[in-house]
C-alpha positions as a Markdown table, in Angstrom:
| # | Residue | x | y | z |
|---|---|---|---|---|
| 1 | Met | -0.3 | 0.1 | 0.1 |
| 2 | Ala | 1.5 | 3.3 | -0.7 |
| 3 | Cys | 1.6 | 6.3 | 1.6 |
| 4 | Gln | -0.4 | 9.2 | 1.0 |
| 5 | Ile | 1.8 | 12.6 | 1.2 |
| 6 | Asn | 0.9 | 16.0 | 1.9 |
| 7 | Val | 3.2 | 18.7 | 1.7 |
| 8 | Thr | 2.0 | 22.0 | 3.2 |
| 9 | Gly | 4.0 | 25.6 | 3.3 |
| 10 | Gly | 6.2 | 24.8 | 0.4 |
| 11 | Thr | 7.5 | 22.4 | -2.1 |
| 12 | Leu | 10.2 | 19.5 | -1.4 |
| 13 | Pro | 12.0 | 17.2 | -3.8 |
| 14 | Gln | 10.6 | 13.6 | -4.2 |
| 15 | Glu | 14.0 | 12.4 | -2.9 |
| 16 | Glu | 13.5 | 14.0 | 0.2 |
| 17 | Ile | 10.0 | 13.1 | 0.7 |
| 18 | Asn | 11.2 | 9.4 | -0.1 |
| 19 | Thr | 13.9 | 9.8 | 2.6 |
| 20 | Tyr | 11.3 | 10.8 | 5.4 |
| 21 | Val | 9.1 | 8.0 | 4.4 |
| 22 | Thr | 12.0 | 5.5 | 4.5 |
| 23 | Arg | 12.6 | 7.0 | 8.2 |
| 24 | Ala | 9.2 | 6.5 | 9.4 |
| 25 | Arg | 9.7 | 2.7 | 8.4 |
| 26 | Glu | 13.0 | 2.2 | 10.1 |
| 27 | Lys | 12.1 | 4.3 | 13.3 |
| 28 | Tyr | 8.5 | 2.7 | 13.9 |
| 29 | Gly | 8.9 | -0.7 | 12.2 |
| 30 | Arg | 5.9 | -0.2 | 9.9 |
| 31 | Glu | 4.7 | 1.6 | 6.9 |
| 32 | Pro | 2.6 | 5.0 | 7.4 |
| 33 | Leu | -0.9 | 5.0 | 5.9 |
| 34 | Ser | -0.2 | 8.8 | 5.6 |
| 35 | Met | 2.1 | 11.5 | 6.3 |
| 36 | Asp | 1.8 | 15.2 | 6.7 |
| 37 | Ile | 5.0 | 17.5 | 6.0 |
| 38 | Arg | 4.8 | 20.8 | 7.0 |
| 39 | Val | 7.7 | 22.8 | 5.7 |
| 40 | Asp | 8.7 | 25.9 | 7.7 |
| 41 | Gly | 11.9 | 27.7 | 5.8 |
| 42 | Asp | 14.6 | 25.3 | 6.6 |
| 43 | Phe | 12.7 | 22.9 | 8.9 |
| 44 | Val | 10.1 | 20.5 | 8.7 |
| 45 | Asp | 7.3 | 19.1 | 10.8 |
| 46 | Leu | 6.3 | 15.5 | 10.3 |
| 47 | Ser | 3.2 | 14.3 | 11.2 |
| 48 | Tyr | 2.4 | 10.0 | 10.6 |
| 49 | Asp | -0.8 | 8.1 | 10.5 |
| 50 | Phe | -0.1 | 4.6 | 11.1 |
| 51 | Gly | -3.9 | 3.5 | 11.1 |
| 52 | Pro | -5.3 | 1.4 | 14.4 |
| 53 | Thr | -2.7 | 0.1 | 16.7 |
| 54 | Pro | -3.2 | -3.8 | 16.8 |
| 55 | Phe | -4.5 | -4.7 | 20.4 |
| 56 | Gln | -3.1 | -7.9 | 22.1 |
| 57 | Arg | -5.3 | -9.3 | 25.1 |
| 58 | Ile | -3.0 | -9.6 | 28.4 |
| 59 | Arg | -3.9 | -12.1 | 31.2 |
| 60 | Arg | -2.5 | -12.8 | 34.5 |
| 61 | Ile | -2.2 | -16.3 | 34.8 |
| 62 | Thr | 0.0 | -18.2 | 37.6 |
| 63 | Gly | 1.3 | -14.9 | 38.8 |
| 64 | Tyr | 2.6 | -13.6 | 35.4 |
| 65 | Leu | 1.4 | -11.0 | 33.0 |
| 66 | Val | 1.2 | -12.9 | 29.6 |
| 67 | Gly | -0.6 | -12.9 | 26.2 |
| 68 | Thr | -0.2 | -16.5 | 25.2 |
| 69 | Leu | 1.2 | -19.6 | 26.6 |
| 70 | Glu | 3.4 | -20.4 | 23.8 |
| 71 | Arg | 6.8 | -19.4 | 26.1 |
| 72 | Phe | 5.8 | -21.2 | 29.0 |
| 73 | Asn | 7.9 | -24.5 | 30.2 |
| 74 | Asn | 6.2 | -27.6 | 30.7 |
| 75 | Gly | 6.2 | -26.9 | 34.6 |
| 76 | Lys | 4.3 | -23.7 | 33.8 |
| 77 | Arg | 2.0 | -25.4 | 31.3 |
| 78 | Ala | 1.1 | -28.3 | 34.0 |
| 79 | Glu | 0.4 | -25.3 | 36.6 |
| 80 | Glu | -2.0 | -23.2 | 34.1 |
| 81 | Arg | -3.4 | -26.9 | 33.2 |
| 82 | Asp | -4.1 | -27.8 | 36.9 |
| 83 | Arg | -5.2 | -24.6 | 38.4 |
| 84 | Val | -8.7 | -23.9 | 39.7 |
| 85 | Lys | -11.0 | -21.5 | 37.9 |
| 86 | His | -13.3 | -19.7 | 39.9 |
| 87 | Ser | -16.7 | -18.4 | 38.7 |
| 88 | Val | -19.0 | -15.8 | 40.2 |
| 89 | Ala | -22.2 | -16.9 | 41.8 |
| 90 | Glu | -25.4 | -15.1 | 40.6 |
């Protein structure tokens, strides 16, 4: 997907705009959906829009905050399997 670029306050060569997009990719580790570049003399202000942030559920299991059980060793997996799950009485 191509990044939508909005330049205000002046003009920039395409090579410089490409450098800003590459910088955003390297700094944040993902492709921006859009970028606003505001030119102010010799300075530029960059604003990025990466879209919604992925959400990962985190739970407290056997005293640890975890997203998944994949990194648990066999002992922790057995502890999780054998734990008592409480329910709320209505």
